[in-house]
TORKOL-4160 file (C-alpha; in steps of 0.2 Angstrom, whole numbers, padded with zeros to 4 digits, m for minus):
344
<pt num="1" X="0000" Y="0000" Z="0000"/>
<pt num="2" X="0007" Y="0017" Z="m0004"/>
<pt num="3" X="0009" Y="0030" Z="0010"/>
<pt num="4" X="m0007" Y="0038" Z="0014"/>
<pt num="5" X="m0010" Y="0057" Z="0012"/>
<pt num="6" X="m0021" Y="0067" Z="0024"/>
<pt num="7" X="m0035" Y="0066" Z="0011"/>
<pt num="8" X="m0033" Y="0047" Z="0008"/>
<pt num="9" X="m0034" Y="0044" Z="0027"/>
<pt num="10" X="m0050" Y="0054" Z="0029"/>
<pt num="11" X="m0058" Y="0044" Z="0015"/>
<pt num="12" X="m0052" Y="0028" Z="0022"/>
<pt num="13" X="m0060" Y="0032" Z="0039"/>
<pt num="14" X="m0077" Y="0029" Z="0031"/>
<pt num="15" X="m0073" Y="0013" Z="0023"/>
<pt num="16" X="m0084" Y="m0002" Z="0026"/>
<pt num="17" X="m0080" Y="m0008" Z="0044"/>
<pt num="18" X="m0073" Y="m0025" Z="0041"/>
<pt num="19" X="m0064" Y="m0020" Z="0025"/>
<pt num="20" X="m0055" Y="m0007" Z="0035"/>
<pt num="21" X="m0051" Y="m0020" Z="0048"/>
<pt num="22" X="m0044" Y="m0032" Z="0035"/>
<pt num="23" X="m0032" Y="m0019" Z="0029"/>
<pt num="24" X="m0026" Y="m0015" Z="0046"/>
<pt num="25" X="m0024" Y="m0033" Z="0050"/>
<pt num="26" X="m0014" Y="m0037" Z="0035"/>
<pt num="27" X="m0002" Y="m0023" Z="0040"/>
<pt num="28" X="m0001" Y="m0030" Z="0057"/>
<pt num="29" X="0003" Y="m0047" Z="0051"/>
<pt num="30" X="0016" Y="m0041" Z="0039"/>
<pt num="31" X="0025" Y="m0033" Z="0054"/>
<pt num="32" X="0021" Y="m0045" Z="0069"/>
<pt num="33" X="0012" Y="m0060" Z="0063"/>
<pt num="34" X="0000" Y="m0066" Z="0076"/>
<pt num="35" X="0011" Y="m0060" Z="0091"/>
<pt num="36" X="0004" Y="m0049" Z="0104"/>
<pt num="37" X="0016" Y="m0041" Z="0115"/>
<pt num="38" X="0015" Y="m0036" Z="0134"/>
<pt num="39" X="0026" Y="m0034" Z="0148"/>
<pt num="40" X="0026" Y="m0036" Z="0167"/>
<pt num="41" X="0026" Y="m0018" Z="0174"/>
<pt num="42" X="0021" Y="m0007" Z="0188"/>
<pt num="43" X="0013" Y="0010" Z="0186"/>
<pt num="44" X="0017" Y="0023" Z="0200"/>
<pt num="45" X="0009" Y="0040" Z="0201"/>
<pt num="46" X="0019" Y="0048" Z="0215"/>
<pt num="47" X="0010" Y="0064" Z="0217"/>
<pt num="48" X="m0007" Y="0072" Z="0212"/>
<pt num="49" X="m0003" Y="0090" Z="0216"/>
<pt num="50" X="m0003" Y="0100" Z="0199"/>
<pt num="51" X="m0001" Y="0118" Z="0194"/>
<pt num="52" X="m0010" Y="0115" Z="0178"/>
<pt num="53" X="m0029" Y="0114" Z="0175"/>
<pt num="54" X="m0033" Y="0102" Z="0161"/>
<pt num="55" X="m0051" Y="0101" Z="0158"/>
<pt num="56" X="m0051" Y="0082" Z="0154"/>
<pt num="57" X="m0041" Y="0078" Z="0170"/>
<pt num="58" X="m0049" Y="0069" Z="0185"/>
<pt num="59" X="m0033" Y="0065" Z="0194"/>
<pt num="60" X="m0027" Y="0082" Z="0199"/>
<pt num="61" X="m0029" Y="0087" Z="0217"/>
<pt num="62" X="m0030" Y="0105" Z="0213"/>
<pt num="63" X="m0047" Y="0104" Z="0205"/>
<pt num="64" X="m0061" Y="0092" Z="0211"/>
<pt num="65" X="m0051" Y="0080" Z="0221"/>
<pt num="66" X="m0047" Y="0088" Z="0238"/>
<pt num="67" X="m0036" Y="0073" Z="0243"/>
<pt num="68" X="m0018" Y="0079" Z="0239"/>
<pt num="69" X="m0003" Y="0067" Z="0241"/>
<pt num="70" X="0015" Y="0067" Z="0237"/>
<pt num="71" X="0024" Y="0051" Z="0241"/>
<pt num="72" X="0041" Y="0051" Z="0250"/>
<pt num="73" X="0055" Y="0042" Z="0241"/>
<pt num="74" X="0055" Y="0028" Z="0254"/>
<pt num="75" X="0036" Y="0025" Z="0249"/>
<pt num="76" X="0041" Y="0024" Z="0231"/>
<pt num="77" X="0055" Y="0012" Z="0234"/>
<pt num="78" X="0044" Y="0001" Z="0245"/>
<pt num="79" X="0032" Y="m0001" Z="0230"/>
<pt num="80" X="0046" Y="m0005" Z="0218"/>
<pt num="81" X="0053" Y="m0017" Z="0230"/>
<pt num="82" X="0037" Y="m0027" Z="0232"/>
<pt num="83" X="0034" Y="m0026" Z="0213"/>
<pt num="84" X="0052" Y="m0032" Z="0209"/>
<pt num="85" X="0049" Y="m0047" Z="0220"/>
<pt num="86" X="0034" Y="m0051" Z="0209"/>
<pt num="87" X="0045" Y="m0051" Z="0194"/>
<pt num="88" X="0041" Y="m0034" Z="0185"/>
<pt num="89" X="0054" Y="m0028" Z="0172"/>
<pt num="90" X="0048" Y="m0010" Z="0171"/>
<pt num="91" X="0042" Y="0004" Z="0182"/>
<pt num="92" X="0031" Y="0018" Z="0173"/>
<pt num="93" X="0032" Y="0034" Z="0183"/>
<pt num="94" X="0020" Y="0048" Z="0178"/>
<pt num="95" X="0015" Y="0062" Z="0190"/>
<pt num="96" X="0006" Y="0078" Z="0191"/>
<pt num="97" X="0015" Y="0094" Z="0189"/>
<pt num="98" X="0019" Y="0098" Z="0207"/>
<pt num="99" X="0027" Y="0115" Z="0210"/>
<pt num="100" X="0032" Y="0112" Z="0228"/>
<pt num="101" X="0040" Y="0095" Z="0227"/>
<pt num="102" X="0057" Y="0101" Z="0220"/>
<pt num="103" X="0068" Y="0095" Z="0206"/>
<pt num="104" X="0078" Y="0084" Z="0218"/>
<pt num="105" X="0062" Y="0075" Z="0222"/>
<pt num="106" X="0059" Y="0070" Z="0204"/>
<pt num="107" X="0076" Y="0065" Z="0200"/>
<pt num="108" X="0081" Y="0058" Z="0217"/>
<pt num="109" X="0067" Y="0045" Z="0215"/>
<pt num="110" X="0074" Y="0039" Z="0199"/>
<pt num="111" X="0092" Y="0038" Z="0206"/>
<pt num="112" X="0087" Y="0028" Z="0221"/>
<pt num="113" X="0077" Y="0016" Z="0211"/>
<pt num="114" X="0091" Y="0013" Z="0198"/>
<pt num="115" X="0104" Y="0011" Z="0212"/>
<pt num="116" X="0093" Y="m0002" Z="0221"/>
<pt num="117" X="0086" Y="m0011" Z="0206"/>
<pt num="118" X="0098" Y="m0008" Z="0191"/>
<pt num="119" X="0089" Y="m0022" Z="0181"/>
<pt num="120" X="0073" Y="m0012" Z="0181"/>
<pt num="121" X="0069" Y="m0001" Z="0166"/>
<pt num="122" X="0063" Y="0016" Z="0171"/>
<pt num="123" X="0050" Y="0024" Z="0160"/>
<pt num="124" X="0047" Y="0041" Z="0167"/>
<pt num="125" X="0042" Y="0059" Z="0164"/>
<pt num="126" X="0031" Y="0064" Z="0150"/>
<pt num="127" X="0036" Y="0079" Z="0138"/>
<pt num="128" X="0023" Y="0089" Z="0148"/>
<pt num="129" X="0032" Y="0085" Z="0164"/>
<pt num="130" X="0049" Y="0089" Z="0156"/>
<pt num="131" X="0042" Y="0106" Z="0150"/>
<pt num="132" X="0035" Y="0109" Z="0167"/>
<pt num="133" X="0051" Y="0106" Z="0176"/>
<pt num="134" X="0061" Y="0117" Z="0164"/>
<pt num="135" X="0049" Y="0131" Z="0167"/>
<pt num="136" X="0048" Y="0129" Z="0185"/>
<pt num="137" X="0066" Y="0128" Z="0188"/>
<pt num="138" X="0073" Y="0139" Z="0174"/>
<pt num="139" X="0081" Y="0125" Z="0165"/>
<pt num="140" X="0083" Y="0121" Z="0146"/>
<pt num="141" X="0075" Y="0105" Z="0139"/>
<pt num="142" X="0092" Y="0099" Z="0136"/>
<pt num="143" X="0097" Y="0101" Z="0154"/>
<pt num="144" X="0082" Y="0092" Z="0161"/>
<pt num="145" X="0084" Y="0078" Z="0148"/>
<pt num="146" X="0102" Y="0076" Z="0153"/>
<pt num="147" X="0097" Y="0075" Z="0171"/>
<pt num="148" X="0085" Y="0062" Z="0167"/>
<pt num="149" X="0098" Y="0051" Z="0159"/>
<pt num="150" X="0110" Y="0054" Z="0173"/>
<pt num="151" X="0097" Y="0049" Z="0186"/>
<pt num="152" X="0093" Y="0033" Z="0177"/>
<pt num="153" X="0078" Y="0036" Z="0166"/>
<pt num="154" X="0079" Y="0023" Z="0152"/>
<pt num="155" X="0064" Y="0029" Z="0141"/>
<pt num="156" X="0050" Y="0042" Z="0140"/>
<pt num="157" X="0032" Y="0038" Z="0140"/>
<pt num="158" X="0021" Y="0046" Z="0127"/>
<pt num="159" X="0009" Y="0056" Z="0138"/>
<pt num="160" X="0005" Y="0074" Z="0137"/>
<pt num="161" X="0003" Y="0073" Z="0118"/>
<pt num="162" X="m0016" Y="0074" Z="0119"/>
<pt num="163" X="m0021" Y="0081" Z="0102"/>
<pt num="164" X="m0009" Y="0092" Z="0093"/>
<pt num="165" X="m0021" Y="0104" Z="0085"/>
<pt num="166" X="m0018" Y="0120" Z="0095"/>
<pt num="167" X="m0036" Y="0126" Z="0095"/>
<pt num="168" X="m0042" Y="0110" Z="0103"/>
<pt num="169" X="m0027" Y="0110" Z="0114"/>
<pt num="170" X="m0031" Y="0128" Z="0120"/>
<pt num="171" X="m0048" Y="0122" Z="0125"/>
<pt num="172" X="m0044" Y="0106" Z="0134"/>
<pt num="173" X="m0027" Y="0109" Z="0142"/>
<pt num="174" X="m0022" Y="0128" Z="0140"/>
<pt num="175" X="m0006" Y="0132" Z="0148"/>
<pt num="176" X="0001" Y="0114" Z="0146"/>
<pt num="177" X="0016" Y="0110" Z="0134"/>
<pt num="178" X="0012" Y="0115" Z="0117"/>
<pt num="179" X="0012" Y="0103" Z="0102"/>
<pt num="180" X="0028" Y="0110" Z="0095"/>
<pt num="181" X="0036" Y="0109" Z="0112"/>
<pt num="182" X="0031" Y="0091" Z="0114"/>
<pt num="183" X="0038" Y="0087" Z="0097"/>
<pt num="184" X="0054" Y="0096" Z="0101"/>
<pt num="185" X="0057" Y="0087" Z="0118"/>
<pt num="186" X="0055" Y="0070" Z="0110"/>
<pt num="187" X="0066" Y="0075" Z="0096"/>
<pt num="188" X="0079" Y="0080" Z="0108"/>
<pt num="189" X="0077" Y="0064" Z="0117"/>
<pt num="190" X="0078" Y="0053" Z="0101"/>
<pt num="191" X="0094" Y="0063" Z="0097"/>
<pt num="192" X="0102" Y="0056" Z="0113"/>
<pt num="193" X="0099" Y="0039" Z="0106"/>
<pt num="194" X="0084" Y="0036" Z="0118"/>
<pt num="195" X="0067" Y="0029" Z="0114"/>
<pt num="196" X="0050" Y="0035" Z="0118"/>
<pt num="197" X="0032" Y="0032" Z="0115"/>
<pt num="198" X="0018" Y="0043" Z="0109"/>
<pt num="199" X="0000" Y="0045" Z="0113"/>
<pt num="200" X="m0016" Y="0053" Z="0107"/>
<pt num="201" X="m0031" Y="0057" Z="0117"/>
<pt num="202" X="m0047" Y="0055" Z="0107"/>
<pt num="203" X="m0066" Y="0054" Z="0110"/>
<pt num="204" X="m0068" Y="0071" Z="0118"/>
<pt num="205" X="m0071" Y="0087" Z="0108"/>
<pt num="206" X="m0059" Y="0083" Z="0093"/>
<pt num="207" X="m0064" Y="0076" Z="0076"/>
<pt num="208" X="m0057" Y="0064" Z="0064"/>
<pt num="209" X="m0047" Y="0077" Z="0055"/>
<pt num="210" X="m0038" Y="0082" Z="0071"/>
<pt num="211" X="m0034" Y="0064" Z="0074"/>
<pt num="212" X="m0026" Y="0061" Z="0057"/>
<pt num="213" X="m0017" Y="0078" Z="0058"/>
<pt num="214" X="m0010" Y="0071" Z="0075"/>
<pt num="215" X="m0004" Y="0055" Z="0067"/>
<pt num="216" X="0004" Y="0064" Z="0052"/>
<pt num="217" X="0015" Y="0075" Z="0064"/>
<pt num="218" X="0020" Y="0059" Z="0073"/>
<pt num="219" X="0025" Y="0051" Z="0056"/>
<pt num="220" X="0035" Y="0066" Z="0051"/>
<pt num="221" X="0045" Y="0066" Z="0067"/>
<pt num="222" X="0047" Y="0047" Z="0066"/>
<pt num="223" X="0054" Y="0049" Z="0048"/>
<pt num="224" X="0067" Y="0061" Z="0055"/>
<pt num="225" X="0072" Y="0052" Z="0071"/>
<pt num="226" X="0066" Y="0034" Z="0071"/>
<pt num="227" X="0064" Y="0036" Z="0090"/>
<pt num="228" X="0046" Y="0030" Z="0093"/>
<pt num="229" X="0044" Y="0013" Z="0099"/>
<pt num="230" X="0025" Y="0013" Z="0100"/>
<pt num="231" X="0009" Y="0023" Z="0096"/>
<pt num="232" X="m0004" Y="0023" Z="0110"/>
<pt num="233" X="m0022" Y="0029" Z="0106"/>
<pt num="234" X="m0030" Y="0034" Z="0123"/>
<pt num="235" X="m0049" Y="0033" Z="0124"/>
<pt num="236" X="m0055" Y="0049" Z="0134"/>
<pt num="237" X="m0063" Y="0044" Z="0150"/>
<pt num="238" X="m0079" Y="0054" Z="0154"/>
<pt num="239" X="m0081" Y="0054" Z="0173"/>
<pt num="240" X="m0076" Y="0068" Z="0186"/>
<pt num="241" X="m0069" Y="0081" Z="0174"/>
<pt num="242" X="m0073" Y="0097" Z="0167"/>
<pt num="243" X="m0075" Y="0094" Z="0148"/>
<pt num="244" X="m0093" Y="0088" Z="0151"/>
<pt num="245" X="m0094" Y="0076" Z="0136"/>
<pt num="246" X="m0110" Y="0067" Z="0138"/>
<pt num="247" X="m0109" Y="0053" Z="0126"/>
<pt num="248" X="m0095" Y="0040" Z="0126"/>
<pt num="249" X="m0086" Y="0037" Z="0110"/>
<pt num="250" X="m0093" Y="0021" Z="0101"/>
<pt num="251" X="m0083" Y="0005" Z="0100"/>
<pt num="252" X="m0085" Y="0006" Z="0081"/>
<pt num="253" X="m0076" Y="0023" Z="0081"/>
<pt num="254" X="m0063" Y="0017" Z="0093"/>
<pt num="255" X="m0059" Y="0002" Z="0082"/>
<pt num="256" X="m0059" Y="0012" Z="0066"/>
<pt num="257" X="m0047" Y="0024" Z="0074"/>
<pt num="258" X="m0036" Y="0010" Z="0079"/>
<pt num="259" X="m0036" Y="0003" Z="0061"/>
<pt num="260" X="m0032" Y="0021" Z="0054"/>
<pt num="261" X="m0017" Y="0022" Z="0067"/>
<pt num="262" X="m0010" Y="0006" Z="0060"/>
<pt num="263" X="m0012" Y="0012" Z="0042"/>
<pt num="264" X="m0006" Y="0030" Z="0043"/>
<pt num="265" X="0009" Y="0026" Z="0055"/>
<pt num="266" X="0018" Y="0015" Z="0043"/>
<pt num="267" X="0035" Y="0019" Z="0051"/>
<pt num="268" X="0030" Y="0017" Z="0070"/>
<pt num="269" X="0033" Y="m0002" Z="0073"/>
<pt num="270" X="0020" Y="m0005" Z="0087"/>
<pt num="271" X="0002" Y="0000" Z="0090"/>
<pt num="272" X="m0004" Y="m0002" Z="0108"/>
<pt num="273" X="m0022" Y="m0006" Z="0113"/>
<pt num="274" X="m0021" Y="0002" Z="0130"/>
<pt num="275" X="m0033" Y="m0008" Z="0140"/>
<pt num="276" X="m0034" Y="0004" Z="0154"/>
<pt num="277" X="m0044" Y="0017" Z="0143"/>
<pt num="278" X="m0052" Y="0005" Z="0131"/>
<pt num="279" X="m0057" Y="m0009" Z="0142"/>
<pt num="280" X="m0049" Y="m0026" Z="0141"/>
<pt num="281" X="m0062" Y="m0034" Z="0130"/>
<pt num="282" X="m0061" Y="m0020" Z="0117"/>
<pt num="283" X="m0042" Y="m0020" Z="0118"/>
<pt num="284" X="m0043" Y="m0039" Z="0114"/>
<pt num="285" X="m0054" Y="m0035" Z="0099"/>
<pt num="286" X="m0042" Y="m0022" Z="0093"/>
<pt num="287" X="m0029" Y="m0035" Z="0089"/>
<pt num="288" X="m0040" Y="m0038" Z="0074"/>
<pt num="289" X="m0039" Y="m0020" Z="0069"/>
<pt num="290" X="m0020" Y="m0018" Z="0069"/>
<pt num="291" X="m0015" Y="m0018" Z="0087"/>
<pt num="292" X="0000" Y="m0029" Z="0092"/>
<pt num="293" X="0003" Y="m0023" Z="0110"/>
<pt num="294" X="m0008" Y="m0024" Z="0126"/>
<pt num="295" X="0004" Y="m0014" Z="0137"/>
<pt num="296" X="0006" Y="m0024" Z="0153"/>
<pt num="297" X="0000" Y="m0030" Z="0170"/>
<pt num="298" X="0001" Y="m0013" Z="0177"/>
<pt num="299" X="m0003" Y="m0019" Z="0195"/>
<pt num="300" X="m0010" Y="m0001" Z="0200"/>
<pt num="301" X="m0016" Y="0014" Z="0190"/>
<pt num="302" X="m0022" Y="0030" Z="0197"/>
<pt num="303" X="m0024" Y="0043" Z="0183"/>
<pt num="304" X="m0037" Y="0035" Z="0172"/>
<pt num="305" X="m0046" Y="0026" Z="0185"/>
<pt num="306" X="m0050" Y="0043" Z="0193"/>
<pt num="307" X="m0060" Y="0047" Z="0177"/>
<pt num="308" X="m0069" Y="0031" Z="0177"/>
<pt num="309" X="m0058" Y="0018" Z="0170"/>
<pt num="310" X="m0058" Y="0000" Z="0177"/>
<pt num="311" X="m0039" Y="m0001" Z="0180"/>
<pt num="312" X="m0035" Y="0003" Z="0198"/>
<pt num="313" X="m0028" Y="m0014" Z="0202"/>
<pt num="314" X="m0021" Y="m0020" Z="0185"/>
<pt num="315" X="m0023" Y="m0038" Z="0178"/>
<pt num="316" X="m0015" Y="m0054" Z="0185"/>
<pt num="317" X="0000" Y="m0060" Z="0174"/>
<pt num="318" X="m0008" Y="m0078" Z="0171"/>
<pt num="319" X="m0025" Y="m0070" Z="0166"/>
<pt num="320" X="m0016" Y="m0058" Z="0154"/>
<pt num="321" X="m0008" Y="m0073" Z="0145"/>
<pt num="322" X="m0024" Y="m0083" Z="0144"/>
<pt num="323" X="m0034" Y="m0068" Z="0138"/>
<pt num="324" X="m0022" Y="m0066" Z="0123"/>
<pt num="325" X="m0022" Y="m0084" Z="0119"/>
<pt num="326" X="m0040" Y="m0086" Z="0120"/>
<pt num="327" X="m0043" Y="m0072" Z="0107"/>
<pt num="328" X="m0032" Y="m0082" Z="0095"/>
<pt num="329" X="m0016" Y="m0073" Z="0096"/>
<pt num="330" X="0001" Y="m0078" Z="0103"/>
<pt num="331" X="0006" Y="m0069" Z="0119"/>
<pt num="332" X="0024" Y="m0063" Z="0119"/>
<pt num="333" X="0032" Y="m0056" Z="0135"/>
<pt num="334" X="0043" Y="m0042" Z="0130"/>
<pt num="335" X="0055" Y="m0030" Z="0139"/>
<pt num="336" X="0053" Y="m0011" Z="0137"/>
<pt num="337" X="0063" Y="m0010" Z="0121"/>
<pt num="338" X="0052" Y="m0024" Z="0113"/>
<pt num="339" X="0065" Y="m0038" Z="0115"/>
<pt num="340" X="0056" Y="m0054" Z="0116"/>
<pt num="341" X="0058" Y="m0062" Z="0133"/>
<pt num="342" X="0046" Y="m0077" Z="0132"/>
<pt num="343" X="0034" Y="m0083" Z="0119"/>
<pt num="344" X="0019" Y="m0091" Z="0128"/>
């Protein structure tokens, strides 16, 4: 298939449902066969105190949630210790933008984890957090990224991308990292020889054109740097936030968007069906619409569950394997760099 233009992609979005699925599935099979990747990971959200006021967020303690918390390093290390004993290979650390915690609180946590557990991959700090830390502590992006590497961060998650269209962005998360800043930060990270992921939040006030534009910008940067491991379409959660979107996006539209992601992003190797936001069942179906990754066991998740996602306590490892098997695919446990650890 030739590379899709914006107009091609917009037309393809309206294809007959199962014809679109067939195209996305063929692309998936050409890249990964019947393999579906996952890892054994632990999400940690160390603080919910945030200076920003994103309308879609139900996690920030500065808005509806009066229950503020900021974990001590010892508490974070205890979580990692217990998860490490259960065999996790990755900690995924994303926080709110806490203006009082201090730069040493952020970087110190990574240093202590890496010193105690050098075999654990640390995926931490979204581009939104990098931008916040740079502004808060009068640092350049280069300085913050170098601090991250020196502190033991191995890769960056893809959060904070939301939707790149600036008009939509101004409405849903005004004052947060801009789309150009987000792209600049990941470009600098890739130039350091590091990998990252990239997300897209959809199902709120954006439309299909905004989604395709978002994908095109990712594709352009990937052509330049090759630094993205995975694209992760995140389904907007409707509860406890200020966007007041009354109607949930349909499963049909979610699966169409998954298929379009696989077809447009011909240079991003992995497409993740993030079960936290889409539900486990829909993530499993997404394997037929181009997705080849299901993220991981997670163990505990606070940000999306605050907005209504059924993800607070993760999924058991054995259950994860069986779910993928029973859906007709081959579960492959991976590390954070997509090296295969075990084929089940």
